[in-house]
C-alpha positions in Angstrom: -1.4 13.1 -1.6 -1.2 14.8 1.8 -0.1 18.1 0.7 -1.4 21.4 2.1 -2.0 22.9 -1.2 1.1 23.8 -3.1 0.4 21.2 -5.7 -3.2 21.8 -6.7 -5.3 18.9 -7.8 -8.9 18.9 -8.9 -11.3 18.9 -11.8 -13.0 16.3 -14.0 -11.2 13.0 -14.7 -11.0 12.5 -18.5 -12.8 9.4 -19.7 -12.0 9.6 -23.4 -9.3 11.0 -25.6 -8.0 14.2 -24.0 -4.9 16.2 -23.4 -4.1 17.7 -26.8 -5.1 21.2 -26.0 -5.5 23.5 -22.9 -8.5 25.6 -22.0 -7.4 28.1 -19.4 -9.0 31.2 -17.9 -7.6 34.7 -17.5 -4.4 34.4 -15.5 -4.5 38.1 -14.6 -7.8 37.5 -12.7 -6.2 35.0 -10.3 -5.5 36.2 -6.7 -2.0 37.5 -6.1 0.2 40.4 -7.2 -0.1 42.2 -10.5 2.4 43.8 -12.9 0.8 47.3 -13.5 2.1 47.3 -17.0 5.7 46.6 -16.0 8.0 44.4 -18.0 9.5 41.4 -16.2 13.0 41.7 -14.8 15.4 38.8 -14.6 17.4 38.2 -11.5 17.2 38.0 -7.7 16.3 35.4 -5.2 12.7 34.6 -4.2 12.5 33.6 -0.5 9.6 31.4 0.6 8.7 30.2 4.1 7.5 26.7 4.2 7.0 24.8 7.5 6.8 21.5 5.6 9.8 22.1 3.4 11.9 19.6 5.3 10.2 16.6 3.8 12.4 14.4 1.7 12.9 15.5 -1.9 13.1 11.9 -2.9 9.7 11.1 -4.6 10.1 7.5 -3.5 10.2 8.5 0.2 8.1 11.6 0.7 4.5 11.6 1.7 4.3 15.3 1.3 4.4 17.0 -2.2 4.8 20.7 -2.3 6.6 23.7 -3.8 9.9 22.3 -2.5 9.5 19.3 -4.8 8.0 20.9 -7.9 10.7 23.5 -8.3 12.9 20.5 -9.2 10.4 18.0 -10.7 7.6 18.3 -13.3 4.3 16.4 -12.7 2.9 14.0 -15.3 -0.1 16.3 -16.1 -0.9 19.8 -14.9 -4.0 21.1 -13.2 -4.9 24.4 -14.8 -6.4 27.5 -13.1 -9.7 26.4 -14.6 -9.4 23.1 -12.9 -8.8 21.0 -16.0 -6.1 18.5 -16.5 -3.8 19.7 -19.3 -0.4 18.5 -20.7 2.8 18.7 -18.8 5.4 15.8 -19.0 2.7 13.9 -20.9 1.8 15.9 -24.0 -1.4 13.9 -24.7 -3.3 10.8 -23.7 -6.0 8.5 -24.7 -8.2 6.4 -22.5 -9.6 3.1 -23.8 -13.4 2.7 -24.2 -13.6 0.5 -21.1 -11.4 2.8 -19.0 -8.8 0.2 -18.2 -5.9 1.4 -20.4 -4.4 4.9 -20.6 -1.9 5.5 -23.3 0.4 8.6 -22.7 2.5 10.4 -25.2 5.7 12.0 -23.6 6.5 15.6 -24.6 9.8 15.2 -26.6 11.0 18.6 -25.2 11.2 17.4 -21.6 14.9 16.9 -20.6 16.2 16.2 -17.1 18.9 18.5 -15.6 21.4 15.6 -15.9 21.0 15.9 -19.7 19.0 12.8 -20.2 15.6 12.8 -22.0 12.3 11.8 -20.4 11.6 8.4 -22.0 9.0 5.7 -21.7 11.6 3.2 -20.4 12.6 5.7 -17.7 9.0 6.3 -16.6 8.3 2.6 -16.6 11.2 2.1 -14.2 9.9 4.9 -12.0 6.4 3.4 -11.9 7.7 -0.2 -11.3 9.9 1.0 -8.4 7.4 3.2 -6.7 4.8 0.4 -6.8 7.3 -2.2 -5.5 5.9 -3.3 -2.1 9.5 -3.6 -0.8 10.0 0.1 -1.5 6.9 1.0 0.4 6.7 4.4 -1.3 4.1 6.7 0.3 3.4 8.2 -3.1 2.4 5.0 -4.7 -1.3 5.8 -4.1 -1.1 8.5 -6.8 -1.0 5.8 -9.4 -3.9 3.8 -8.1 -4.3 0.1 -8.6 -2.2 -0.1 -11.8 -1.3 -3.6 -12.9 1.5 -2.8 -15.3 3.2 -0.1 -17.3 4.1 -1.1 -20.8 6.5 0.7 -23.2 5.0 1.2 -26.6 7.9 3.1 -28.0 10.5 5.6 -26.8 7.9 8.4 -26.2 4.7 6.3 -25.6 3.8 4.4 -22.5 0.6 2.5 -21.6 -0.7 2.1 -18.1 -3.0 -0.9 -17.5 -5.7 -1.3 -14.8 -8.0 -4.2 -14.0 -10.9 -1.7 -13.8 -11.4 2.0 -14.4 -9.7 4.3 -11.9 -11.5 7.6 -11.6 -8.9 9.6 -9.6 -5.9 8.8 -11.9 -5.4 12.3 -13.3 -5.9 13.9 -9.9 -3.2 11.7 -8.5 -0.6 12.2 -11.2 -1.1 15.9 -11.4 0.7 15.9 -8.0 3.2 13.1 -8.7 6.8 14.0 -9.4 8.7 12.6 -12.5 12.4 12.0 -11.5 15.3 11.0 -13.6 15.6 7.2 -13.3 19.2 7.4 -14.5 20.1 9.8 -11.8 18.2 7.8 -9.2 20.0 4.6 -10.1 23.3 6.4 -9.7 22.5 8.2 -6.4 20.4 5.5 -4.7 19.6 6.4 -1.1 21.3 9.8 -1.6 18.9 10.9 -4.3 17.0 13.2 -1.9 20.1 15.2 -1.4 20.8 15.4 -5.1 17.4 15.3 -6.8 17.2 15.4 -10.6 14.1 16.3 -12.5 13.0 18.3 -15.5 11.7 21.3 -13.5 12.5 25.0 -13.6 15.2 24.7 -10.9 18.1 22.6 -9.6 19.1 22.2 -6.0 22.1 24.4 -5.3 22.4 23.9 -1.5 20.4 21.8 1.0 20.8 22.5 4.7 18.8 19.9 6.4 16.0 21.3 8.5 16.9 24.8 7.7 16.9 25.9 4.0 16.9 24.7 0.4 18.5 27.0 -2.2 17.6 26.4 -5.8 19.2 27.8 -8.9 17.5 28.4 -12.3 17.5 25.7 -14.9 18.7 27.7 -17.9 17.4 25.0 -20.3 13.9 25.0 -19.0 11.4 25.8 -21.8 8.3 23.7 -21.2 6.1 25.3 -18.5 2.3 24.5 -18.5 0.5 26.5 -21.1 -1.3 28.8 -18.7 2.0 30.7 -18.1 3.1 33.5 -20.4 6.8 33.0 -19.8 7.8 30.1 -22.1 11.5 30.1 -21.1 13.5 29.8 -17.9 12.3 31.4 -14.6 12.8 35.1 -14.1 14.4 34.3 -10.7 18.1 33.5 -10.5 17.4 31.5 -7.4 14.6 30.5 -5.0 15.1 29.8 -1.3 12.8 27.8 0.8 13.3 28.6 4.4 12.0 25.9 6.8 10.4 28.0 9.5 8.0 26.3 11.9 6.9 29.1 14.1 4.0 31.2 12.7 5.1 34.3 14.5 8.6 34.0 13.0 7.2 33.7 9.5 5.0 36.8 10.0 7.9 38.8 11.4 10.0 37.8 8.4 7.3 38.9 6.0 7.0 42.3 7.7 10.8 42.8 7.6 11.2 41.6 4.1 13.5 38.7 5.1 11.0 36.5 3.2 8.8 37.3 0.2 6.0 34.7 0.6 4.5 32.8 3.4 1.4 31.8 5.3 -0.1 34.5 7.7 -1.3 33.3 11.1 -5.0 34.0 11.7 -4.0 36.2 14.7 -2.1 38.6 12.4 -4.6 38.8 9.5 -6.0 42.2 10.2 -2.5 43.7 10.8 -1.3 42.2 7.5 -4.3 43.7 5.6 -3.3 47.2 6.7 0.4 46.8 5.7 1.1 48.7 2.5 4.0 46.4 1.7 1.9 43.2 1.6 -0.8 41.7 -0.6 -3.0 39.3 1.4 -4.7 36.5 -0.4 -7.6 34.8 1.4 -9.3 31.5 0.3 -10.9 28.5 1.8 -8.1 25.9 2.3 -8.4 22.7 0.4 -7.3 21.0 3.6 -8.8 20.1 6.9 -7.5 19.8 10.5 -8.3 16.7 12.5 -7.6 14.6 15.6 -6.5 11.1 14.6 -6.5 8.0 16.8 -4.6 4.8 16.3 -7.5 2.3 16.0 -5.2 -0.7 16.0 -3.9 -0.1 19.6 -5.3 0.3 23.1 -7.3 2.3 24.0 -8.6 3.4 20.6 -9.3 -0.1 19.3 -12.6 0.3 21.1 -15.1 2.2 19.0 -17.0 3.3 22.1 -13.9 5.0 23.4 -13.5 6.9 20.1 -17.1 7.9 20.3 -16.5 9.3 23.8 -13.5 11.3 22.5 -15.7 12.7 19.7 -18.4 13.8 22.2 -15.7 15.4 24.4 -14.2 17.8 21.8 -15.9 21.0 21.0 -15.2 21.7 17.4 -16.6 25.2 17.5 -14.2 26.2 20.2 -11.3 25.0 18.0 -12.4 27.3 15.1 -13.0 30.2 17.5 -9.9 29.9 19.6 -7.2 28.1 17.5 -8.2 29.7 14.2 -9.5 33.0 15.5 -12.8 32.3 13.8 -11.2 32.0 10.4 -12.6 28.6 9.4 -15.6 26.4 9.1 -16.5 23.8 11.7 -16.1 20.4 10.1 -17.9 17.1 10.8 -17.1 15.2 7.7 -13.6 13.7 6.8 -13.8 15.5 3.4 -12.8 19.1 2.8 -15.6 21.4 1.9 -13.7 22.0 -1.3 -14.3 18.5 -2.5 -17.3 17.4 -4.6 -19.6 15.3 -2.5 -18.5 16.6 0.8 -21.6 16.3 3.1 -20.9 18.4 6.2 -24.5 19.0 7.1 -25.5 15.3 7.1 -22.3 14.5 9.0 -23.1 17.1 11.6 -26.7 15.8 12.0 -25.6 12.2 12.4 -22.3 12.8 14.1 -21.3 12.9 17.8 -22.2 16.4 19.1 -20.2 18.1 21.9 -21.6 16.6 25.1 -19.1 15.9 27.9 -21.8 14.1 29.9 -22.4 11.7 27.0 -18.7 11.3 26.6 -18.4 10.2 30.2 -21.4 7.9 29.8 -19.8 6.2 26.7 -16.6 5.7 28.7 -18.5 4.0 31.5 -20.3 1.9 29.0 -16.9 0.8 27.7 -15.9 -0.3 31.2 -14.0 2.7 32.4 -14.1 3.8 36.1 -14.6 7.5 36.3 -14.5 7.9 40.1 -11.1 9.6 40.0 -9.6 12.5 38.1 -8.3 10.1 35.5 -10.4 7.2 34.1 -9.1 3.7 34.8 -9.8 0.3 33.4 -8.2 -3.0 34.5 -5.9 -1.0 36.8 -4.6 1.2 33.9 -5.0 4.9 33.7 -6.5 6.5 30.5 -3.3 8.4 29.8 -2.1 8.8 26.1 0.4 10.7 24.0 -0.9 13.3 21.5 1.7 14.1 18.8 1.6 17.5 17.3 3.6 19.6 14.9 5.4 22.7 16.0 3.2 25.5 14.7 0.8 28.0 16.3 -2.5 26.3 15.3 -1.4 22.9 16.6 -0.2 24.3 19.9 -3.4 26.1 20.5 -5.6 23.3 19.3 -3.8 20.7 21.3 -4.2 22.6 24.5 -7.9 22.9 23.9 -8.2 19.2 23.2 -6.1 18.4 26.3 -8.3 20.5 28.6 -11.6 19.2 27.1 -10.5 15.5 27.3 -9.3 16.1 30.9 -12.9 17.1 31.8 -14.1 13.5 31.0 -11.2 11.7 32.6 -8.7 11.4 29.7 -5.2 12.5 30.4 -3.3 13.8 27.4 0.4 14.4 27.2 1.3 16.6 24.3 4.4 15.5 22.4 5.9 18.2 20.2 7.5 16.8 17.0 8.9 18.0 13.7 6.4 17.4 10.8 8.5 14.8 9.1 9.0 12.9 12.3 5.3 12.9 13.0 4.5 11.6 9.6 7.0 8.9 10.0 5.8 7.9 13.4 2.3 7.4 12.3 3.4 4.8 9.7 4.8 2.5 12.4 1.5 1.9 14.1 3.0 2.5 17.5 1.5 5.9 18.1 -1.7 6.8 20.0 -3.2 10.2 19.1 -2.1 12.9 16.7 -3.2 16.2 15.2 -2.8 16.4 11.4 -3.9 18.1 8.3 -4.3 17.1 4.6 -5.0 19.0 1.4 -7.0 17.6 -1.4 -9.8 18.5 -3.8 -10.7 14.9 -4.8 -12.8 12.4 -2.8 -10.1 9.7 -3.6 -8.3 11.1 -0.5 -10.6 8.8 1.6 -9.0 5.8 -0.1 -5.5 7.3 0.7 -6.4 7.5 4.4 -8.7 4.6 5.1 -7.9 1.7 2.7 -6.4 -1.3 4.4 -3.7 -1.2 1.7 -2.5 2.1 3.0 -1.7 0.9 6.5 2.0 1.6 7.1 1.9 4.5 4.8 -0.9 7.1 4.8 -3.6 5.3 6.8 -2.4 7.0 9.9 -5.4 6.0 12.0 -4.8 2.4 11.1 -8.5 2.0 10.7 -10.1 -0.2 8.0 -12.8 -2.8 7.6 -13.7 -5.1 4.7 -17.0 -3.2 4.2 -15.2 0.1 4.0 -12.6 -1.3 1.6 -15.4 -2.4 -0.7 -16.9 1.0 -0.7 -13.6 2.8 -1.3 -12.8 0.6 -4.2 -16.2 1.1 -5.7 -15.8 4.8 -5.5 -12.3 4.6 -7.1 -13.7 2.6 -10.1 -16.9 4.7 -10.7 -16.3 7.1 -13.6 -19.8 8.6 -13.4 -19.4 11.5 -11.0 -23.1 11.5 -9.8 -22.9 7.8 -9.0 -19.5 8.2 -7.4 -20.9 11.0 -5.2 -23.6 8.6 -3.8 -20.9 6.2 -2.8 -18.7 8.9 -1.3 -21.6 10.1 0.8 -22.0 6.5 2.1 -18.3 6.4 2.9 -18.4 9.6 4.9 -21.3 8.4 6.9 -19.5 5.1 7.7 -16.3 6.9 8.8 -18.2 9.4 10.9 -20.0 6.6 12.7 -16.7 4.6 13.3 -15.0 7.8 14.5 -11.3 7.1 13.7 -10.9 10.8 13.4 -12.4 13.8 15.1 -12.5 16.3 12.3 -12.2 19.9 13.6 -12.0 22.6 11.0 -11.7 23.6 7.4 -9.7 26.8 7.8 -9.4 29.8 5.6 -5.9 30.2 4.3 -4.1 33.6 4.2 -1.0 34.0 2.1 1.2 37.1 2.4 3.1 38.3 -0.7 5.6 41.1 -0.5 4.6 43.7 -3.1 8.1 43.7 -4.7 7.2 40.3 -6.0 5.3 41.0 -9.2 2.8 38.8 -11.0 2.8 35.9 -8.5 -0.5 34.2 -8.5 -2.3 31.7 -6.2 -4.0 28.7 -7.8 -7.8 28.6 -7.0 -7.2 25.5 -5.0 -4.1 26.7 -3.3 -0.5 26.6 -4.5 2.0 29.1 -5.8 2.2 29.9 -9.6 5.7 31.2 -9.8 6.8 30.9 -13.4 5.5 34.3 -14.5 6.6 36.1 -11.3 9.6 38.3 -10.9 11.3 40.6 -8.4 11.0 44.4 -8.7 14.3 46.0 -7.7 
């Protein structure tokens, strides 16, 4: 999944019978707002700012899975605050001794908001559809290399794999369960009228502006780490799609929104504001420069190496994140087991403009003018970015640094959804992007040849890399898997399809009138126990 953290995923992958009981920590100890002994009050509208909230609500179309989706849908399993996979739509499961079959029991309570029950037949139809190559669903990767889904009975379904698939539970903890009956009826319009078994229904959808949700009065099956076992305390939730960081912060200060990300430039101001609670944690996501390795000029590894030498990662952290981040050399977030940033830094391409120029000359570029040329063609490329403060600042730094070595960058400002879509076509050149994940399987998601046209946005793959990615996916022993994951990181760092820049710290602002709203340890809003104080 390419989320920024509102659907947390992490923990150990079960390799034997599991899922019949939840082990959770002390909910009150999680970061967020408290209750101070107050009793919850029903009512009100919670307003959340989400720059990515304009991604499709259709699980078969979206490549981004966030709060906007999981207000409507439940996931197959839940990722608890202690980072264990526990029951959600699936009440329990059993993994075969050889790890190739997983049998799931469906919680009989789960009912879609169209009145239909969650059944094995419905889930089989969802799985078959999302895995259909003609559908080209970006979310298909969550299921891994599943060969078939078999209905055992109305409430039991078996997923079959050719070989063990270690990241399965990570993937399906962030995969939506839609009503197949509603999808068949709505077809292409399902994203405007999504139907799930989640705590809310879509009341109003204003494209690119706002989504308003109303409470599902029948909801009575939240994950077991919540105290509230009935419907949400909120009458409504609004997700306002606000792209500008300064606008989000101003809305937090004025009370026009209750919850949103705080730009790094405003962190100290927010910490002194008595109306706000500020939560700080290392983001599960990273920020990187991506290059389309299937097209000129980035189909030449030497050129990509030159770009890597030309970008000063430390300056990105200092000037685009105001120092609130860790300089990153590996393609894996520091939150992921096996992330090897020190080795990647030692073996990676250090900031060295002279070396960058030398690599370009070695690749046949003429650097006698302000802009490098080769075969009569200037080194001039488009850099696609999202419309947010970090991307604006980072892109200007990258633009200036690449200009120093003869590479002319034209910055192309795009909406997040349009950028995501553009990178699936293979016609783009460069882009700035992020991802959020806590599992090393994310490398398969971004670098497998099978993900070209979907989430392999750099369009980079090799047979050797594919073999390593598949080996990591199939390895259930975490220590052995970590060895493979380190080899994959080294391979990607050398090939340089990305220039990883930073693993930022995330700052979430919560208005203090929102009571008992917690932040998952790996990012994401835990809303079901929260309520609004009048």
